[in-house]
N, C-alpha and C positions, 0 to 999 in steps of 0.2 A: 150104690150106684149099680147100674144095669151090667149084664154080662158083656154088653158092647161097648162099655166105656173104654176110652182110649188110655186113660190113667185110672188105676185102682188105688183105693184108700182102706187101710185097715188100722185099727187102734189096737195095739198090744199093750194094755195097761197104760202108762203114761208116755209110751213112744208111738209116733205115727209112722206107718210103713207105707210109702208111696211108691207105686210100681208103674213104670211107663209100660203100656200094654198093647203094642203093636209088634209081636215078636216075628211075624212073617215079613216084616220090613225093617228088621233090626231096630225097632222102637224109633224110627225116623219120625220127626215132628210134621203133623199136618196142623192146619189152623184150628181144627176142632180139638186136637190133642192140647194145644196151648190152653184153649178155654177150659177144658176138664182140669188141666194142672192149677189154673188160677182158682177154679172153685174149690179145690182141695186145700190149696194155700190159704185161702180166705177162711175155709172151715177150721183149719189148725189155728189160725190167728185168733178165731172167736172161742175156742174151746180151751179154757184155762186149764184142764186137767191134762193136756197134752204138754209135755215138757222137753221133748226132743223129737226130731224126724229123720227117718232114713229114706233115701231115694235110691231106687234101683231099677233094673229093667227085667222084663219077662223074656224068657227064652234064653238064647245064647249070646245075646248082645246087650250092652248097656244102652247105647243110643248112637245112631249113625247120622245125628244132625238133621238137616232138612230133608223132607221127602220131595226129591226133584220131580216126582210124577205130578206134583201140584203146580209145577210152572208150566206155562203155556208156550211150548216150543213148536207148535203147528206152524209149518211155513205159511206165509201170506203176510198181508199188511199188518203193520205195527208189531212185528215179531220182536223188536228189541224192546219196546215198551211193554209187551205183555210178559216177556221173560225177565223183566227186571227184578233182581232180588231185593231192591231197597224197601219196597212197601212191607214185604213180610218180615223183614228184619225190624223195621219201625213199629209195625203193629203187632207183632207176635213174639220173636225172639227177645228183643230188648225189654218189653214189659215182663216177660217171663223171668229173664235173669234178675231184673230189678226186684221183682216180688219174692224171688227165692232168697236173694241176699238180704233182703229187709224182713225176712221171716221172724216172728217173735221169739222163736225158740232155736237152739243150735241144730245144725244139719250135718248129716253124714251122708256121703255118696258111697254105695256099695256097688263098685264097678265090677259087674259079673262077666263082662266080655268086653267086645271092641267098643272104644269110646271114639268116635270119629267126627271130625269137624266140630260143629257146634255141641255135640254130645261130650267132647272133651271139655268144652267150656261148661256145661252143666255140672260136671264132676268137680272142676276147679272152683266153681261158684259156691259150692257147699264149704262149710267151716272145715270139715275133715273129710277125707276120702281113703277107702280101704278097698283095695282091688284083689280080684282072684289072681293066683299066680300066673294063669295062662291070659290074663286080660291084656289089652294093649291099647295105646293111645296114638291117634293118627291125625295130623293136621292135613286134611285132604284137600285144601282149598286150591293150593297152587296148581293140582292136577287139573282143575276146571276153570282156570283163569281168574280166580277170586282171592280174597284175603281173609284171615281169620277173623270171624264175627262172633256175635253173642258174648262179646268181652274177651274173646281169645287173645287178641293182640294185647290186651291189658294184663290178663292172667299170666300169659307166658313170660312176659318180662319181669312182673313182680315175683314170680315163683322160681323161675329158671335163671334169670340173668339174661342180659342182651345177647350174648354169644350163642348159648344153647336155644334161646327163643328163635333167634334168626335161623339156625340150622334146622329146628323142627318145622317152622313155618315155611321156609323156602323149599327145603328137600322133600318134605312131606313123607319122610320115613317112619316106619312103624316103631314106637317106643314101647319096650316091655314094661310090664308092672314093675319089676325090679329096679329098672332104670328110672323110671318114673318116681320111685320111692327115693333112690339115691340122689336125683337131681332136684327133689323138693316139690314136684308136682303133686304128690299125694302123701298122705300121712303114713300109710302102712300097706303092706301086702299080707293078706290072710294066710296063716299057716298051711302048708300043703295038706290036703285033705279036709280042710275046714271050709265050710261054705262062707263066702265073704259077706253075705247077708247076715249070717249068724254072728261073724265077727263084729260087723257094723252094729248090729242090735245090742251087743255087750257093751260097746262104747256108748252108744246112745242111752242105755240103761244107767250108766254111771253119771252121764250128763244130766239125765232127767232128776236126779235127786239132789243136784247142785242148785244154787241161786240163779234161776234162769234169767232174771233181769241183768244180774252182774254179768252173766255170760255174754248176753247180748250186747252190753256196754263195752265189755272187753273186746268184742269182734270190732265194734265201732272205733275203738281207740286204736287198735293194731292197724286197721286200714288207713286211718287218718295219718298215722306216723309216717307213711311214705312221702306225704306231700307237706307235711308241717315241719317248721323248724323246732328247735327244742324249746324256745320260749313258748310257742303256740301250743306245744304238745303238753308242757307243764300246766298251762292255764286250763287245757281241756281236761287233764287228769284231775286237777282241783275241783272244776265244776262237776265232773262225773261222780267223784267221790262224795261231793256234797249231797248231790242228788240221791245217790245210793244210800247215804246215811239216814235217809227218811223212809227206808224200806223195811218191811218186816224181816227180810232174810238177813239183813246187816245186824239189827238187834239180836235175832235169834242166834246168829253165828258167833257174835262176841259173847253172849251170855252162855252158850253151849261150851265154848272155849274155857270160860272162866270156872264154870261148873264141871269141867272134865267129863262131858257127856257127848254123845252124838248129836249134831245138829238136826233139826227137823225143818228143813226149808219148804216154803210154800211156792217158791217161784215168783214171789211178788214183794 
């Protein structure tokens, strides 16, 4: 991709590194940035050699959500219509979150700095998240008369519980990386002195040698558990196991276990 790309792609062996690339604006999203991200996610889905992906931000921030400079607040006729955030949510943010969560491979957010507004939603949309010790998470919506979007209202309750989700969303206080870990918003905080991208890459490399299809199905099952009753979940587990029983990686995994050797998974 060109130097002007708003999202960068790099393949490091079997791990894709995706970098939001508008550091001068704390990687806040423009419509073009969404399109660049979609192109990269489609590329990863099509490339079977990629087995995991890391999402991070360029510069000192992870992502500051929507770039408000793209909204038309010029005084005059139809101001309310022109400033309506609904269309960009429907046409850009929601498709981005859906595509990220449906990615064929496991995803890890490397939160290198502030994740504000929808930026925090992107971090929570990844399967795992590792933050820099100095990173922070801010639900900035109440400061401008809006509500958490890009899945934020869903992620916060699922990950934090209602009481903490309510506090984060209504008060808009900064949440430290360590508190985010303790509250269940993210998986881990990188050790002091270690780059969070390097820490995320280590996790991604571990995931990249595991059975990719089974990992994606595990993600699907765990998400479904929140809304399924036990009977429905038992049926879903049965059907998923049956489908995975026809994969290369299942046969290889069992054969490797029986032969007491390391498994050589292909991700299929």
